[in-house]
mmJSON file of the N, C-alpha and C atoms, coordinates in Angstrom:
{"data_MODEL":{"atom_site":{
"group_PDB":["ATOM","ATOM","ATOM","ATOM","ATOM","ATOM","ATOM","ATOM","ATOM","ATOM","ATOM","ATOM","ATOM","ATOM","ATOM","ATOM","ATOM","ATOM","ATOM","ATOM","ATOM","ATOM","ATOM","ATOM","ATOM","ATOM","ATOM","ATOM","ATOM","ATOM","ATOM","ATOM","ATOM","ATOM","ATOM","ATOM","ATOM","ATOM","ATOM","ATOM","ATOM","ATOM","ATOM","ATOM","ATOM","ATOM","ATOM","ATOM","ATOM","ATOM","ATOM","ATOM","ATOM","ATOM","ATOM","ATOM","ATOM","ATOM","ATOM","ATOM","ATOM","ATOM","ATOM","ATOM","ATOM","ATOM","ATOM","ATOM","ATOM","ATOM","ATOM","ATOM","ATOM","ATOM","ATOM","ATOM","ATOM","ATOM","ATOM","ATOM","ATOM","ATOM","ATOM","ATOM","ATOM","ATOM","ATOM","ATOM","ATOM","ATOM","ATOM","ATOM","ATOM","ATOM","ATOM","ATOM","ATOM","ATOM","ATOM","ATOM","ATOM","ATOM","ATOM","ATOM","ATOM","ATOM","ATOM","ATOM","ATOM","ATOM","ATOM","ATOM","ATOM","ATOM","ATOM","ATOM","ATOM","ATOM","ATOM","ATOM","ATOM","ATOM","ATOM","ATOM","ATOM","ATOM","ATOM","ATOM","ATOM","ATOM","ATOM","ATOM","ATOM","ATOM","ATOM","ATOM","ATOM","ATOM","ATOM","ATOM","ATOM","ATOM","ATOM","ATOM","ATOM","ATOM","ATOM","ATOM","ATOM","ATOM","ATOM","ATOM","ATOM","ATOM","ATOM","ATOM","ATOM","ATOM","ATOM","ATOM","ATOM","ATOM","ATOM","ATOM","ATOM","ATOM","ATOM","ATOM","ATOM","ATOM","ATOM","ATOM","ATOM","ATOM","ATOM","ATOM","ATOM","ATOM","ATOM","ATOM","ATOM","ATOM","ATOM","ATOM","ATOM","ATOM","ATOM","ATOM","ATOM","ATOM","ATOM","ATOM","ATOM","ATOM","ATOM","ATOM","ATOM","ATOM","ATOM","ATOM","ATOM","ATOM","ATOM","ATOM","ATOM","ATOM","ATOM","ATOM","ATOM","ATOM","ATOM","ATOM","ATOM","ATOM","ATOM","ATOM","ATOM","ATOM","ATOM","ATOM","ATOM","ATOM","ATOM","ATOM","ATOM","ATOM","ATOM","ATOM","ATOM","ATOM","ATOM","ATOM","ATOM","ATOM","ATOM","ATOM","ATOM"],
"id":[1,2,3,4,5,6,7,8,9,10,11,12,13,14,15,16,17,18,19,20,21,22,23,24,25,26,27,28,29,30,31,32,33,34,35,36,37,38,39,40,41,42,43,44,45,46,47,48,49,50,51,52,53,54,55,56,57,58,59,60,61,62,63,64,65,66,67,68,69,70,71,72,73,74,75,76,77,78,79,80,81,82,83,84,85,86,87,88,89,90,91,92,93,94,95,96,97,98,99,100,101,102,103,104,105,106,107,108,109,110,111,112,113,114,115,116,117,118,119,120,121,122,123,124,125,126,127,128,129,130,131,132,133,134,135,136,137,138,139,140,141,142,143,144,145,146,147,148,149,150,151,152,153,154,155,156,157,158,159,160,161,162,163,164,165,166,167,168,169,170,171,172,173,174,175,176,177,178,179,180,181,182,183,184,185,186,187,188,189,190,191,192,193,194,195,196,197,198,199,200,201,202,203,204,205,206,207,208,209,210,211,212,213,214,215,216,217,218,219,220,221,222,223,224,225,226,227,228,229,230,231,232,233,234,235,236,237],
"type_symbol":["N","C","C","N","C","C","N","C","C","N","C","C","N","C","C","N","C","C","N","C","C","N","C","C","N","C","C","N","C","C","N","C","C","N","C","C","N","C","C","N","C","C","N","C","C","N","C","C","N","C","C","N","C","C","N","C","C","N","C","C","N","C","C","N","C","C","N","C","C","N","C","C","N","C","C","N","C","C","N","C","C","N","C","C","N","C","C","N","C","C","N","C","C","N","C","C","N","C","C","N","C","C","N","C","C","N","C","C","N","C","C","N","C","C","N","C","C","N","C","C","N","C","C","N","C","C","N","C","C","N","C","C","N","C","C","N","C","C","N","C","C","N","C","C","N","C","C","N","C","C","N","C","C","N","C","C","N","C","C","N","C","C","N","C","C","N","C","C","N","C","C","N","C","C","N","C","C","N","C","C","N","C","C","N","C","C","N","C","C","N","C","C","N","C","C","N","C","C","N","C","C","N","C","C","N","C","C","N","C","C","N","C","C","N","C","C","N","C","C","N","C","C","N","C","C","N","C","C","N","C","C","N","C","C","N","C","C"],
"label_atom_id":["N","CA","C","N","CA","C","N","CA","C","N","CA","C","N","CA","C","N","CA","C","N","CA","C","N","CA","C","N","CA","C","N","CA","C","N","CA","C","N","CA","C","N","CA","C","N","CA","C","N","CA","C","N","CA","C","N","CA","C","N","CA","C","N","CA","C","N","CA","C","N","CA","C","N","CA","C","N","CA","C","N","CA","C","N","CA","C","N","CA","C","N","CA","C","N","CA","C","N","CA","C","N","CA","C","N","CA","C","N","CA","C","N","CA","C","N","CA","C","N","CA","C","N","CA","C","N","CA","C","N","CA","C","N","CA","C","N","CA","C","N","CA","C","N","CA","C","N","CA","C","N","CA","C","N","CA","C","N","CA","C","N","CA","C","N","CA","C","N","CA","C","N","CA","C","N","CA","C","N","CA","C","N","CA","C","N","CA","C","N","CA","C","N","CA","C","N","CA","C","N","CA","C","N","CA","C","N","CA","C","N","CA","C","N","CA","C","N","CA","C","N","CA","C","N","CA","C","N","CA","C","N","CA","C","N","CA","C","N","CA","C","N","CA","C","N","CA","C","N","CA","C","N","CA","C","N","CA","C","N","CA","C","N","CA","C","N","CA","C","N","CA","C","N","CA","C"],
"label_alt_id":[null,null,null,null,null,null,null,null,null,null,null,null,null,null,null,null,null,null,null,null,null,null,null,null,null,null,null,null,null,null,null,null,null,null,null,null,null,null,null,null,null,null,null,null,null,null,null,null,null,null,null,null,null,null,null,null,null,null,null,null,null,null,null,null,null,null,null,null,null,null,null,null,null,null,null,null,null,null,null,null,null,null,null,null,null,null,null,null,null,null,null,null,null,null,null,null,null,null,null,null,null,null,null,null,null,null,null,null,null,null,null,null,null,null,null,null,null,null,null,null,null,null,null,null,null,null,null,null,null,null,null,null,null,null,null,null,null,null,null,null,null,null,null,null,null,null,null,null,null,null,null,null,null,null,null,null,null,null,null,null,null,null,null,null,null,null,null,null,null,null,null,null,null,null,null,null,null,null,null,null,null,null,null,null,null,null,null,null,null,null,null,null,null,null,null,null,null,null,null,null,null,null,null,null,null,null,null,null,null,null,null,null,null,null,null,null,null,null,null,null,null,null,null,null,null,null,null,null,null,null,null,null,null,null,null,null,null],
"label_comp_id":["UNK","UNK","UNK","UNK","UNK","UNK","UNK","UNK","UNK","UNK","UNK","UNK","UNK","UNK","UNK","UNK","UNK","UNK","UNK","UNK","UNK","UNK","UNK","UNK","UNK","UNK","UNK","UNK","UNK","UNK","UNK","UNK","UNK","UNK","UNK","UNK","UNK","UNK","UNK","UNK","UNK","UNK","UNK","UNK","UNK","UNK","UNK","UNK","UNK","UNK","UNK","UNK","UNK","UNK","UNK","UNK","UNK","UNK","UNK","UNK","UNK","UNK","UNK","UNK","UNK","UNK","UNK","UNK","UNK","UNK","UNK","UNK","UNK","UNK","UNK","UNK","UNK","UNK","UNK","UNK","UNK","UNK","UNK","UNK","UNK","UNK","UNK","UNK","UNK","UNK","UNK","UNK","UNK","UNK","UNK","UNK","UNK","UNK","UNK","UNK","UNK","UNK","UNK","UNK","UNK","UNK","UNK","UNK","UNK","UNK","UNK","UNK","UNK","UNK","UNK","UNK","UNK","UNK","UNK","UNK","UNK","UNK","UNK","UNK","UNK","UNK","UNK","UNK","UNK","UNK","UNK","UNK","UNK","UNK","UNK","UNK","UNK","UNK","UNK","UNK","UNK","UNK","UNK","UNK","UNK","UNK","UNK","UNK","UNK","UNK","UNK","UNK","UNK","UNK","UNK","UNK","UNK","UNK","UNK","UNK","UNK","UNK","UNK","UNK","UNK","UNK","UNK","UNK","UNK","UNK","UNK","UNK","UNK","UNK","UNK","UNK","UNK","UNK","UNK","UNK","UNK","UNK","UNK","UNK","UNK","UNK","UNK","UNK","UNK","UNK","UNK","UNK","UNK","UNK","UNK","UNK","UNK","UNK","UNK","UNK","UNK","UNK","UNK","UNK","UNK","UNK","UNK","UNK","UNK","UNK","UNK","UNK","UNK","UNK","UNK","UNK","UNK","UNK","UNK","UNK","UNK","UNK","UNK","UNK","UNK","UNK","UNK","UNK","UNK","UNK","UNK","UNK","UNK","UNK","UNK","UNK","UNK"],
"label_asym_id":["A","A","A","A","A","A","A","A","A","A","A","A","A","A","A","A","A","A","A","A","A","A","A","A","A","A","A","A","A","A","A","A","A","A","A","A","A","A","A","A","A","A","A","A","A","A","A","A","A","A","A","A","A","A","A","A","A","A","A","A","A","A","A","A","A","A","A","A","A","A","A","A","A","A","A","A","A","A","A","A","A","A","A","A","A","A","A","A","A","A","A","A","A","A","A","A","A","A","A","A","A","A","A","A","A","A","A","A","A","A","A","A","A","A","A","A","A","A","A","A","A","A","A","A","A","A","A","A","A","A","A","A","A","A","A","A","A","A","A","A","A","A","A","A","A","A","A","A","A","A","A","A","A","A","A","A","A","A","A","A","A","A","A","A","A","A","A","A","A","A","A","A","A","A","A","A","A","A","A","A","A","A","A","A","A","A","A","A","A","A","A","A","A","A","A","A","A","A","A","A","A","A","A","A","A","A","A","A","A","A","A","A","A","A","A","A","A","A","A","A","A","A","A","A","A","A","A","A","A","A","A","A","A","A","A","A","A"],
"label_entity_id":["1","1","1","1","1","1","1","1","1","1","1","1","1","1","1","1","1","1","1","1","1","1","1","1","1","1","1","1","1","1","1","1","1","1","1","1","1","1","1","1","1","1","1","1","1","1","1","1","1","1","1","1","1","1","1","1","1","1","1","1","1","1","1","1","1","1","1","1","1","1","1","1","1","1","1","1","1","1","1","1","1","1","1","1","1","1","1","1","1","1","1","1","1","1","1","1","1","1","1","1","1","1","1","1","1","1","1","1","1","1","1","1","1","1","1","1","1","1","1","1","1","1","1","1","1","1","1","1","1","1","1","1","1","1","1","1","1","1","1","1","1","1","1","1","1","1","1","1","1","1","1","1","1","1","1","1","1","1","1","1","1","1","1","1","1","1","1","1","1","1","1","1","1","1","1","1","1","1","1","1","1","1","1","1","1","1","1","1","1","1","1","1","1","1","1","1","1","1","1","1","1","1","1","1","1","1","1","1","1","1","1","1","1","1","1","1","1","1","1","1","1","1","1","1","1","1","1","1","1","1","1","1","1","1","1","1","1"],
"label_seq_id":[1,1,1,2,2,2,3,3,3,4,4,4,5,5,5,6,6,6,7,7,7,8,8,8,9,9,9,10,10,10,11,11,11,12,12,12,13,13,13,14,14,14,15,15,15,16,16,16,17,17,17,18,18,18,19,19,19,20,20,20,21,21,21,22,22,22,23,23,23,24,24,24,25,25,25,26,26,26,27,27,27,28,28,28,29,29,29,30,30,30,31,31,31,32,32,32,33,33,33,34,34,34,35,35,35,36,36,36,37,37,37,38,38,38,39,39,39,40,40,40,41,41,41,42,42,42,43,43,43,44,44,44,45,45,45,46,46,46,47,47,47,48,48,48,49,49,49,50,50,50,51,51,51,52,52,52,53,53,53,54,54,54,55,55,55,56,56,56,57,57,57,58,58,58,59,59,59,60,60,60,61,61,61,62,62,62,63,63,63,64,64,64,65,65,65,66,66,66,67,67,67,68,68,68,69,69,69,70,70,70,71,71,71,72,72,72,73,73,73,74,74,74,75,75,75,76,76,76,77,77,77,78,78,78,79,79,79],
"pdbx_PDB_ins_code":[null,null,null,null,null,null,null,null,null,null,null,null,null,null,null,null,null,null,null,null,null,null,null,null,null,null,null,null,null,null,null,null,null,null,null,null,null,null,null,null,null,null,null,null,null,null,null,null,null,null,null,null,null,null,null,null,null,null,null,null,null,null,null,null,null,null,null,null,null,null,null,null,null,null,null,null,null,null,null,null,null,null,null,null,null,null,null,null,null,null,null,null,null,null,null,null,null,null,null,null,null,null,null,null,null,null,null,null,null,null,null,null,null,null,null,null,null,null,null,null,null,null,null,null,null,null,null,null,null,null,null,null,null,null,null,null,null,null,null,null,null,null,null,null,null,null,null,null,null,null,null,null,null,null,null,null,null,null,null,null,null,null,null,null,null,null,null,null,null,null,null,null,null,null,null,null,null,null,null,null,null,null,null,null,null,null,null,null,null,null,null,null,null,null,null,null,null,null,null,null,null,null,null,null,null,null,null,null,null,null,null,null,null,null,null,null,null,null,null,null,null,null,null,null,null,null,null,null,null,null,null,null,null,null,null,null,null],
"Cartn_x":[0.844,0.0,0.888,0.519,1.29,1.057,2.129,1.915,1.421,1.022,0.413,1.349,2.644,3.599,3.679,3.826,3.933,2.666,1.513,0.25,0.128,0.512,0.425,1.376,2.565,3.537,3.094,2.234,1.748,0.543,-0.065,-1.263,-1.099,-0.012,0.127,0.155,0.784,0.815,-0.577,-1.341,-2.716,-3.555,-3.342,-4.058,-3.721,-2.452,-2.038,-2.652,-2.701,-3.326,-4.809,-5.486,-6.905,-7.102,-6.281,-6.395,-6.154,-5.154,-4.865,-6.062,-6.728,-7.907,-9.069,-9.089,-10.138,-9.693,-8.556,-7.963,-7.685,-7.12,-6.716,-5.212,-4.594,-3.167,-2.975,-2.075,-1.72,-0.552,-0.62,0.497,1.442,2.434,3.342,4.107,4.303,5.019,4.213,2.903,2.05,1.716,2.19,1.918,2.818,2.222,2.971,2.581,3.496,3.285,3.218,2.076,1.885,1.681,2.713,2.644,1.845,0.785,-0.087,-0.229,-0.399,-0.704,0.52,0.295,1.37,1.667,2.906,3.292,3.341,3.257,3.331,4.74,4.836,6.143,6.897,6.254,6.864,7.608,6.887,7.441,7.703,8.64,8.922,8.096,7.113,6.243,6.814,6.479,6.916,5.707,5.847,4.831,5.586,5.367,6.121,7.624,8.008,9.415,10.115,9.358,9.937,9.42,10.321,9.929,8.921,7.922,6.958,7.529,7.581,8.159,7.322,8.001,7.338,7.208,6.105,5.861,5.266,5.652,5.08,3.675,3.269,1.945,1.556,0.242,-0.25,-1.551,-1.905,-3.133,-3.982,-5.253,-6.181,-7.514,-8.063,-9.313,-9.246,-8.065,-7.9,-7.742,-7.728,-7.58,-6.165,-5.463,-4.093,-4.133,-3.488,-3.415,-1.944,-1.58,-0.202,-0.192,1.002,1.153,0.546,0.359,-0.21,-1.67,-2.246,-3.611,-3.8,-2.746,-2.758,-3.423,-4.391,-5.156,-4.605,-3.522,-3.038,-2.67,-2.028,-1.655,-2.906,-3.911,-5.165,-5.86,-5.836,-6.466,-5.773,-4.447,-3.704,-4.081,-4.183,-4.557,-5.966,-6.87,-8.262,-8.404,-7.556,-7.617,-7.008],
"Cartn_y":[-1.185,0.0,1.247,2.233,3.472,4.322,4.968,5.931,7.235,8.179,9.424,10.189,10.263,10.993,10.369,9.06,8.384,8.584,8.486,8.663,10.082,11.076,12.469,12.741,12.196,12.416,11.75,10.756,10.086,10.792,11.756,12.427,13.039,13.774,14.32,13.235,12.118,11.032,10.435,10.322,9.83,10.786,12.085,13.08,12.933,12.719,12.555,11.294,10.22,8.994,9.222,9.932,10.236,11.055,12.099,12.956,12.153,11.285,10.45,9.564,9.021,8.191,8.969,10.287,11.153,11.818,11.356,11.882,13.382,13.739,15.119,15.131,16.26,16.416,17.526,17.307,18.341,19.139,20.452,21.299,21.393,20.534,20.448,21.74,22.539,23.809,24.809,24.619,25.537,25.025,23.855,23.289,23.93,24.362,24.95,24.26,24.261,23.702,24.871,25.079,26.161,25.526,25.592,25.009,25.939,25.431,26.261,25.669,26.537,26.113,25.919,26.119,25.904,24.415,24.1,22.705,21.941,22.655,22.0,21.45,20.216,19.564,19.973,20.672,21.167,20.076,19.01,17.928,18.419,17.785,18.081,17.114,17.641,16.822,16.684,15.567,15.323,14.954,15.193,14.819,14.234,12.969,12.248,12.339,12.13,12.128,13.472,14.556,15.897,16.691,17.417,18.204,19.28,19.474,20.555,21.769,22.891,24.122,24.619,25.023,25.568,27.08,27.644,29.072,29.592,30.808,31.364,31.934,32.171,32.721,32.362,32.383,32.116,32.875,33.091,33.789,32.898,32.811,32.031,32.763,32.949,33.685,35.077,35.69,37.039,37.126,36.009,35.993,35.538,36.362,36.047,35.295,34.148,33.343,33.128,33.331,33.041,31.969,31.57,30.453,30.725,31.995,32.344,32.776,32.68,33.12,34.589,35.372,36.807,37.521,38.362,39.037,40.417,40.869,42.234,42.483,41.546,41.718,41.828,41.03,41.076,42.426,42.952,44.242,45.382,45.345,46.38,46.366,45.208,45.102,45.611,45.328,45.768,47.27,47.865,49.317,50.01],
"Cartn_z":[0.0,0.0,0.0,-0.796,-0.874,0.355,0.829,1.904,1.288,2.134,1.644,0.717,1.053,0.217,-1.177,-1.228,-2.526,-3.355,-2.714,-3.428,-3.964,-3.168,-3.588,-4.748,-4.694,-5.764,-7.068,-6.991,-8.201,-8.807,-8.102,-8.601,-9.994,-10.288,-11.649,-12.728,-12.444,-13.426,-13.604,-12.511,-12.618,-13.455,-13.283,-14.075,-15.557,-15.834,-17.229,-17.847,-17.095,-17.596,-17.871,-16.971,-17.164,-18.439,-18.612,-19.796,-21.068,-21.047,-22.212,-22.55,-21.529,-21.738,-22.341,-22.128,-22.676,-23.978,-24.529,-25.759,-25.61,-24.481,-24.209,-23.984,-24.273,-24.01,-22.993,-22.058,-21.101,-21.646,-21.534,-21.93,-20.733,-20.725,-19.583,-19.345,-20.393,-20.249,-19.424,-19.357,-18.603,-17.208,-16.852,-15.534,-14.492,-13.394,-12.29,-10.994,-10.064,-8.748,-7.77,-7.133,-6.178,-4.808,-3.956,-2.616,-1.718,-1.115,-0.29,1.101,2.088,3.446,4.308,5.601,6.557,6.654,6.872,7.023,5.708,4.593,3.293,3.108,2.716,2.59,1.337,0.437,-0.791,-1.554,-1.832,-2.629,-4.048,-4.71,-6.112,-6.956,-7.684,-8.507,-9.908,-10.537,-11.908,-12.758,-14.031,-15.011,-16.189,-16.467,-17.508,-17.26,-16.031,-15.619,-15.778,-15.912,-15.97,-14.781,-14.126,-12.966,-13.346,-12.48,-12.652,-11.936,-12.642,-12.094,-10.92,-9.859,-8.681,-8.832,-8.327,-8.448,-7.137,-6.696,-5.463,-5.673,-6.923,-7.215,-8.635,-8.887,-10.227,-10.422,-11.682,-12.017,-12.902,-12.572,-13.378,-13.395,-14.574,-14.748,-14.13,-14.164,-13.653,-12.146,-11.457,-10.005,-9.669,-8.886,-8.483,-7.16,-7.126,-5.911,-5.596,-4.325,-3.932,-2.852,-2.46,-1.531,-0.158,0.2,1.503,1.406,0.213,-0.058,0.317,0.138,0.408,-0.765,-0.483,-1.53,-1.887,-1.269,-1.495,-2.954,-3.603,-5.007,-5.894,-5.583,-6.317,-6.095,-4.879,-4.569,-5.283,-5.373,-6.073,-7.544,-8.134,-9.553,-9.791,-8.866,-9.022,-8.877,-8.038,-7.819,-9.009],
"occupancy":[1.0,1.0,1.0,1.0,1.0,1.0,1.0,1.0,1.0,1.0,1.0,1.0,1.0,1.0,1.0,1.0,1.0,1.0,1.0,1.0,1.0,1.0,1.0,1.0,1.0,1.0,1.0,1.0,1.0,1.0,1.0,1.0,1.0,1.0,1.0,1.0,1.0,1.0,1.0,1.0,1.0,1.0,1.0,1.0,1.0,1.0,1.0,1.0,1.0,1.0,1.0,1.0,1.0,1.0,1.0,1.0,1.0,1.0,1.0,1.0,1.0,1.0,1.0,1.0,1.0,1.0,1.0,1.0,1.0,1.0,1.0,1.0,1.0,1.0,1.0,1.0,1.0,1.0,1.0,1.0,1.0,1.0,1.0,1.0,1.0,1.0,1.0,1.0,1.0,1.0,1.0,1.0,1.0,1.0,1.0,1.0,1.0,1.0,1.0,1.0,1.0,1.0,1.0,1.0,1.0,1.0,1.0,1.0,1.0,1.0,1.0,1.0,1.0,1.0,1.0,1.0,1.0,1.0,1.0,1.0,1.0,1.0,1.0,1.0,1.0,1.0,1.0,1.0,1.0,1.0,1.0,1.0,1.0,1.0,1.0,1.0,1.0,1.0,1.0,1.0,1.0,1.0,1.0,1.0,1.0,1.0,1.0,1.0,1.0,1.0,1.0,1.0,1.0,1.0,1.0,1.0,1.0,1.0,1.0,1.0,1.0,1.0,1.0,1.0,1.0,1.0,1.0,1.0,1.0,1.0,1.0,1.0,1.0,1.0,1.0,1.0,1.0,1.0,1.0,1.0,1.0,1.0,1.0,1.0,1.0,1.0,1.0,1.0,1.0,1.0,1.0,1.0,1.0,1.0,1.0,1.0,1.0,1.0,1.0,1.0,1.0,1.0,1.0,1.0,1.0,1.0,1.0,1.0,1.0,1.0,1.0,1.0,1.0,1.0,1.0,1.0,1.0,1.0,1.0,1.0,1.0,1.0,1.0,1.0,1.0,1.0,1.0,1.0,1.0,1.0,1.0,1.0,1.0,1.0,1.0,1.0,1.0],
"B_iso_or_equiv":[0.0,0.0,0.0,0.0,0.0,0.0,0.0,0.0,0.0,0.0,0.0,0.0,0.0,0.0,0.0,0.0,0.0,0.0,0.0,0.0,0.0,0.0,0.0,0.0,0.0,0.0,0.0,0.0,0.0,0.0,0.0,0.0,0.0,0.0,0.0,0.0,0.0,0.0,0.0,0.0,0.0,0.0,0.0,0.0,0.0,0.0,0.0,0.0,0.0,0.0,0.0,0.0,0.0,0.0,0.0,0.0,0.0,0.0,0.0,0.0,0.0,0.0,0.0,0.0,0.0,0.0,0.0,0.0,0.0,0.0,0.0,0.0,0.0,0.0,0.0,0.0,0.0,0.0,0.0,0.0,0.0,0.0,0.0,0.0,0.0,0.0,0.0,0.0,0.0,0.0,0.0,0.0,0.0,0.0,0.0,0.0,0.0,0.0,0.0,0.0,0.0,0.0,0.0,0.0,0.0,0.0,0.0,0.0,0.0,0.0,0.0,0.0,0.0,0.0,0.0,0.0,0.0,0.0,0.0,0.0,0.0,0.0,0.0,0.0,0.0,0.0,0.0,0.0,0.0,0.0,0.0,0.0,0.0,0.0,0.0,0.0,0.0,0.0,0.0,0.0,0.0,0.0,0.0,0.0,0.0,0.0,0.0,0.0,0.0,0.0,0.0,0.0,0.0,0.0,0.0,0.0,0.0,0.0,0.0,0.0,0.0,0.0,0.0,0.0,0.0,0.0,0.0,0.0,0.0,0.0,0.0,0.0,0.0,0.0,0.0,0.0,0.0,0.0,0.0,0.0,0.0,0.0,0.0,0.0,0.0,0.0,0.0,0.0,0.0,0.0,0.0,0.0,0.0,0.0,0.0,0.0,0.0,0.0,0.0,0.0,0.0,0.0,0.0,0.0,0.0,0.0,0.0,0.0,0.0,0.0,0.0,0.0,0.0,0.0,0.0,0.0,0.0,0.0,0.0,0.0,0.0,0.0,0.0,0.0,0.0,0.0,0.0,0.0,0.0,0.0,0.0,0.0,0.0,0.0,0.0,0.0,0.0],
"pdbx_formal_charge":[null,null,null,null,null,null,null,null,null,null,null,null,null,null,null,null,null,null,null,null,null,null,null,null,null,null,null,null,null,null,null,null,null,null,null,null,null,null,null,null,null,null,null,null,null,null,null,null,null,null,null,null,null,null,null,null,null,null,null,null,null,null,null,null,null,null,null,null,null,null,null,null,null,null,null,null,null,null,null,null,null,null,null,null,null,null,null,null,null,null,null,null,null,null,null,null,null,null,null,null,null,null,null,null,null,null,null,null,null,null,null,null,null,null,null,null,null,null,null,null,null,null,null,null,null,null,null,null,null,null,null,null,null,null,null,null,null,null,null,null,null,null,null,null,null,null,null,null,null,null,null,null,null,null,null,null,null,null,null,null,null,null,null,null,null,null,null,null,null,null,null,null,null,null,null,null,null,null,null,null,null,null,null,null,null,null,null,null,null,null,null,null,null,null,null,null,null,null,null,null,null,null,null,null,null,null,null,null,null,null,null,null,null,null,null,null,null,null,null,null,null,null,null,null,null,null,null,null,null,null,null,null,null,null,null,null,null],
"auth_seq_id":[1,1,1,2,2,2,3,3,3,4,4,4,5,5,5,6,6,6,7,7,7,8,8,8,9,9,9,10,10,10,11,11,11,12,12,12,13,13,13,14,14,14,15,15,15,16,16,16,17,17,17,18,18,18,19,19,19,20,20,20,21,21,21,22,22,22,23,23,23,24,24,24,25,25,25,26,26,26,27,27,27,28,28,28,29,29,29,30,30,30,31,31,31,32,32,32,33,33,33,34,34,34,35,35,35,36,36,36,37,37,37,38,38,38,39,39,39,40,40,40,41,41,41,42,42,42,43,43,43,44,44,44,45,45,45,46,46,46,47,47,47,48,48,48,49,49,49,50,50,50,51,51,51,52,52,52,53,53,53,54,54,54,55,55,55,56,56,56,57,57,57,58,58,58,59,59,59,60,60,60,61,61,61,62,62,62,63,63,63,64,64,64,65,65,65,66,66,66,67,67,67,68,68,68,69,69,69,70,70,70,71,71,71,72,72,72,73,73,73,74,74,74,75,75,75,76,76,76,77,77,77,78,78,78,79,79,79],
"auth_comp_id":["UNK","UNK","UNK","UNK","UNK","UNK","UNK","UNK","UNK","UNK","UNK","UNK","UNK","UNK","UNK","UNK","UNK","UNK","UNK","UNK","UNK","UNK","UNK","UNK","UNK","UNK","UNK","UNK","UNK","UNK","UNK","UNK","UNK","UNK","UNK","UNK","UNK","UNK","UNK","UNK","UNK","UNK","UNK","UNK","UNK","UNK","UNK","UNK","UNK","UNK","UNK","UNK","UNK","UNK","UNK","UNK","UNK","UNK","UNK","UNK","UNK","UNK","UNK","UNK","UNK","UNK","UNK","UNK","UNK","UNK","UNK","UNK","UNK","UNK","UNK","UNK","UNK","UNK","UNK","UNK","UNK","UNK","UNK","UNK","UNK","UNK","UNK","UNK","UNK","UNK","UNK","UNK","UNK","UNK","UNK","UNK","UNK","UNK","UNK","UNK","UNK","UNK","UNK","UNK","UNK","UNK","UNK","UNK","UNK","UNK","UNK","UNK","UNK","UNK","UNK","UNK","UNK","UNK","UNK","UNK","UNK","UNK","UNK","UNK","UNK","UNK","UNK","UNK","UNK","UNK","UNK","UNK","UNK","UNK","UNK","UNK","UNK","UNK","UNK","UNK","UNK","UNK","UNK","UNK","UNK","UNK","UNK","UNK","UNK","UNK","UNK","UNK","UNK","UNK","UNK","UNK","UNK","UNK","UNK","UNK","UNK","UNK","UNK","UNK","UNK","UNK","UNK","UNK","UNK","UNK","UNK","UNK","UNK","UNK","UNK","UNK","UNK","UNK","UNK","UNK","UNK","UNK","UNK","UNK","UNK","UNK","UNK","UNK","UNK","UNK","UNK","UNK","UNK","UNK","UNK","UNK","UNK","UNK","UNK","UNK","UNK","UNK","UNK","UNK","UNK","UNK","UNK","UNK","UNK","UNK","UNK","UNK","UNK","UNK","UNK","UNK","UNK","UNK","UNK","UNK","UNK","UNK","UNK","UNK","UNK","UNK","UNK","UNK","UNK","UNK","UNK","UNK","UNK","UNK","UNK","UNK","UNK"],
"auth_asym_id":["A","A","A","A","A","A","A","A","A","A","A","A","A","A","A","A","A","A","A","A","A","A","A","A","A","A","A","A","A","A","A","A","A","A","A","A","A","A","A","A","A","A","A","A","A","A","A","A","A","A","A","A","A","A","A","A","A","A","A","A","A","A","A","A","A","A","A","A","A","A","A","A","A","A","A","A","A","A","A","A","A","A","A","A","A","A","A","A","A","A","A","A","A","A","A","A","A","A","A","A","A","A","A","A","A","A","A","A","A","A","A","A","A","A","A","A","A","A","A","A","A","A","A","A","A","A","A","A","A","A","A","A","A","A","A","A","A","A","A","A","A","A","A","A","A","A","A","A","A","A","A","A","A","A","A","A","A","A","A","A","A","A","A","A","A","A","A","A","A","A","A","A","A","A","A","A","A","A","A","A","A","A","A","A","A","A","A","A","A","A","A","A","A","A","A","A","A","A","A","A","A","A","A","A","A","A","A","A","A","A","A","A","A","A","A","A","A","A","A","A","A","A","A","A","A","A","A","A","A","A","A","A","A","A","A","A","A"],
"auth_atom_id":["N","CA","C","N","CA","C","N","CA","C","N","CA","C","N","CA","C","N","CA","C","N","CA","C","N","CA","C","N","CA","C","N","CA","C","N","CA","C","N","CA","C","N","CA","C","N","CA","C","N","CA","C","N","CA","C","N","CA","C","N","CA","C","N","CA","C","N","CA","C","N","CA","C","N","CA","C","N","CA","C","N","CA","C","N","CA","C","N","CA","C","N","CA","C","N","CA","C","N","CA","C","N","CA","C","N","CA","C","N","CA","C","N","CA","C","N","CA","C","N","CA","C","N","CA","C","N","CA","C","N","CA","C","N","CA","C","N","CA","C","N","CA","C","N","CA","C","N","CA","C","N","CA","C","N","CA","C","N","CA","C","N","CA","C","N","CA","C","N","CA","C","N","CA","C","N","CA","C","N","CA","C","N","CA","C","N","CA","C","N","CA","C","N","CA","C","N","CA","C","N","CA","C","N","CA","C","N","CA","C","N","CA","C","N","CA","C","N","CA","C","N","CA","C","N","CA","C","N","CA","C","N","CA","C","N","CA","C","N","CA","C","N","CA","C","N","CA","C","N","CA","C","N","CA","C","N","CA","C","N","CA","C","N","CA","C","N","CA","C","N","CA","C","N","CA","C"],
"pdbx_PDB_model_num":[1,1,1,1,1,1,1,1,1,1,1,1,1,1,1,1,1,1,1,1,1,1,1,1,1,1,1,1,1,1,1,1,1,1,1,1,1,1,1,1,1,1,1,1,1,1,1,1,1,1,1,1,1,1,1,1,1,1,1,1,1,1,1,1,1,1,1,1,1,1,1,1,1,1,1,1,1,1,1,1,1,1,1,1,1,1,1,1,1,1,1,1,1,1,1,1,1,1,1,1,1,1,1,1,1,1,1,1,1,1,1,1,1,1,1,1,1,1,1,1,1,1,1,1,1,1,1,1,1,1,1,1,1,1,1,1,1,1,1,1,1,1,1,1,1,1,1,1,1,1,1,1,1,1,1,1,1,1,1,1,1,1,1,1,1,1,1,1,1,1,1,1,1,1,1,1,1,1,1,1,1,1,1,1,1,1,1,1,1,1,1,1,1,1,1,1,1,1,1,1,1,1,1,1,1,1,1,1,1,1,1,1,1,1,1,1,1,1,1,1,1,1,1,1,1,1,1,1,1,1,1,1,1,1,1,1,1]
}}}
């Protein structure tokens, strides 16, 4: 049986297998790893044996999210 760390590290590969089964392709160049929350172990994730780049913040649908869920950057942009 896999321990929690091993299972979590396999999640990106499981996602890729699911996408392949749905005849979808993941753009690995656009994949980012955003570590969130206190006590996060900040594991290094891989997708098809390539490291996923880690980022302190990301934007999706115009909403900026950072590792601390701090909204100040989003508020500055909105103002």
